[in-house]
Structure formats: C-alpha cells, structure tokens
C-alpha positions in Angstrom: 0.0 0.0 0.0 2.7 2.4 1.0 4.7 1.5 -2.2 1.5 2.3 -4.4 1.1 5.8 -2.6 4.8 6.5 -3.2 4.7 5.4 -6.8 2.0 7.9 -7.4 3.9 10.7 -5.7 7.1 10.0 -7.9 4.8 9.7 -10.9 3.2 13.1 -10.1 6.6 14.7 -9.6 8.1 13.4 -12.8 5.0 14.3 -14.8 5.0 17.8 -13.4 8.8 18.1 -14.3 8.3 16.6 -17.9 5.4 19.0 -18.5 7.3 22.0 -17.5 10.2 21.0 -19.8 7.8 20.0 -22.6 9.2 16.4 -22.5 6.1 14.6 -21.3 5.6 12.4 -24.3 9.3 11.5 -24.5 9.3 10.6 -20.8 6.0 8.6 -21.4 7.7 6.4 -24.1 10.4 5.7 -21.6 7.9 4.9 -18.9 6.0 2.5 -21.2 9.3 0.7 -22.2 10.2 0.5 -18.5 6.9 -0.8 -17.3 6.8 -3.3 -20.2 10.3 -4.6 -19.7 9.9 -5.0 -15.9 6.7 -6.7 -16.1 7.9 -9.1 -18.9 11.3 -9.8 -17.2 11.0 -11.8 -14.0 14.8 -11.8 -13.5 14.8 -8.0 -13.6 11.8 -7.6 -11.4 13.4 -10.0 -8.8 16.6 -8.2 -8.8 14.9 -4.8 -8.3 13.0 -6.2 -5.3 15.9 -8.1 -3.8 17.5 -6.8 -0.5 20.6 -8.9 -1.4 21.5 -7.0 -4.4 23.2 -3.5 -3.7 21.7 -0.4 -4.8 24.8 0.4 -7.0 24.3 -2.9 -8.9 20.6 -2.3 -9.4 21.4 1.2 -10.7 24.0 0.0 -13.1 21.6 -2.7 -14.5 18.7 -0.3 -14.9 21.0 2.3 -16.6 22.5 -0.3 -18.9 19.0 -1.7 -19.9 17.4 2.0 -20.4 20.6 3.7 -21.6 18.6 5.6 -24.3 16.0 6.9 -21.7 15.6 10.7 -21.6 17.4 12.9 -19.1 14.3 13.1 -17.0 13.8 9.5 -16.7 17.4 8.9 -15.9 16.9 11.5 -13.1 14.1 9.6 -11.8 16.1 6.4 -11.7 18.9 8.3 -9.8 16.4 9.7 -7.3 14.7 6.3 -6.8 18.1 4.8 -5.9 19.2 7.6 -3.6 15.9 7.3 -1.8 16.2 3.6 -1.6 12.9 3.1 -3.6 14.2 1.6 -7.0 12.0 -1.5 -6.3 8.9 0.7 -7.3 10.2 1.7 -10.5 7.8 -0.4 -12.5 4.9 1.0 -10.5 6.0 4.6 -11.1 6.3 3.9 -14.7 2.7 2.5 -14.9 1.3 5.4 -12.7 3.0 8.0 -15.0 1.4 6.8 -18.1 -2.0 6.7 -16.4 -1.6 10.2 -14.9 -0.5 11.5 -18.4 -3.5 9.9 -20.1 -5.8 11.3 -17.4 -4.4 14.8 -17.7 -4.8 14.5 -21.6 -8.3 13.3 -21.3 -7.4 9.8 -22.8 -9.3 6.9 -21.5 -7.9 3.3 -21.9 -10.4 0.7 -23.0 -9.3 -2.8 -22.2 -10.8 -5.4 -24.4 -10.2 -9.0 -23.5 -10.8 -11.5 -26.4 -10.2 -15.0 -27.2 -8.3 -14.0 -30.4 -6.7 -10.8 -31.5 -8.9 -7.9 -32.6 -9.0 -7.1 -36.3 -8.6 -3.5 -37.3 -12.1 -3.2 -38.3 -13.4 -4.5 -34.9 -10.8 -2.4 -33.0 -12.4 0.6 -34.9 -15.8 -0.3 -33.8 -14.7 -0.7 -30.3 -13.0 2.7 -30.4 -16.2 4.3 -31.7 -18.3 2.7 -29.1 -16.1 3.5 -26.3 -15.8 7.2 -27.3 -19.6 7.4 -27.5 -19.7 6.0 -23.9 -17.1 8.1 -22.3 -17.1 11.3 -24.4 -13.3 11.1 -24.2 -10.5 10.1 -26.6 -10.1 6.5 -26.1 -7.0 4.2 -26.5 -7.8 0.4 -27.1 -5.7 -2.3 -25.4 -6.4 -5.8 -26.4 -5.6 -8.7 -24.2 -6.0 -12.2 -25.4 -7.3 -14.8 -23.1 -8.5 -18.2 -24.6 -10.1 -19.1 -21.4 -13.2 -16.8 -22.3 -13.8 -19.1 -25.3 -15.4 -16.4 -27.4 -17.1 -13.0 -27.1 -15.4 -10.1 -25.3 -14.9 -8.3 -22.0 -14.8 -4.5 -22.4 -13.4 -2.5 -19.4 -13.3 1.2 -19.4 -12.2 2.8 -16.1 -14.1 0.9 -13.5 -17.0 0.0 -15.7 -17.0 -3.6 -17.2 -19.1 -5.2 -19.7 -18.8 -9.0 -19.9 -20.1 -10.5 -23.0 -18.0 -13.5 -23.0 -19.0 -17.0 -23.7 -17.5 -18.3 -20.5 -19.5 -15.7 -18.5 -22.7 -16.8 -20.2 -22.0 -20.4 -19.6 -21.3 -19.7 -15.9 -24.7 -17.8 -15.7 -26.5 -20.7 -17.1 -24.6 -23.1 -14.8 -25.8 -20.9 -11.9 -29.5 -20.9 -13.1 -29.5 -24.8 -13.5 -28.0 -25.4 -9.9 -30.4 -22.9 -8.3 -33.5 -24.6 -9.9 
C-alpha cells in the first residue's frame, strides 16, 4: 500500500517536471518501455526487489537496460536509487502513463478477447467507447483463450462482460439454483 502511494507521488513529480520541460511524451515513451520490460522480465523484477543486491548494482543494471532513456527518466532512476525506492520503478512507470493519459483526457479501454482484434473490430470498439465516455479512447487488447469467445470490455471501473465463458457460468448458476 505504501509502495503504491509512493509510486503515485514519484509519478506526479516526474509528470510535473516533464510538462514544465515539454518532454512529457518522451518520458511517457520511456515509462512505457520501463513498465513493459519490468513486467515481462521476472529476473529484472526480482533483482529490483531483492534486498541482497546492492543499490549500485541495481542502478548500473537499470542504466544499462534503459541507456537510451531521456534525461528526466534517468534523473528519476537516480532519485529512486538515492531514496532506496528503486524497487517501485515499474509501479512509477505505470502510474506516470495513467496520470498523463488522465491529464490529456485519454481513457484506456481494455478489451479481452479469445483471439486478437481485427482492425475493423478495433475501430468499432474505439467508436463505441468514445460514445460511452465522451473522451479520446485508446484500445488495449488482451488475449485470453479461457473466455472461449465474445469479449470483456473494461473502461475505467466499468466492465461489460459478453464472453461465452460468462454466459456459460450464468447458465450453470441458473441450473444449480433450480
């Protein structure tokens, strides 16, 4: 819990600095790359959280992996290392992107499907999500074969579940209750 609050504070600080220096989009690209890399690399994630690995080694690894990052992103890494909070780097990156989207009026619609969305279907989802929210929408497609078919649309804290798996579960519940 404290880590999440700290991540938000660091993300707000770097966003404010990046906006002042007109580098918010460049920093956002860095933050997306950092979040993606840390979430996909168990070794990197474990190394950042390990109390056994020294802060100097963590910093050198992070700087080597993200050597093309912007000056502001590198300063964030230095600050996190200095404050012994480098373990929350991935969380800070995710929160930064969320805060930037929020400040730009962009809503992220997560669509979970059994197969990848086609371009035509993605366009329809974008239009519908834009009608529902009245905001600019970015579609993120998650593939989960367990839903069998259909889709699950999540915009903010609203979810619409039109998956086959959900419909089968509803039928199962109806039969077990009767």
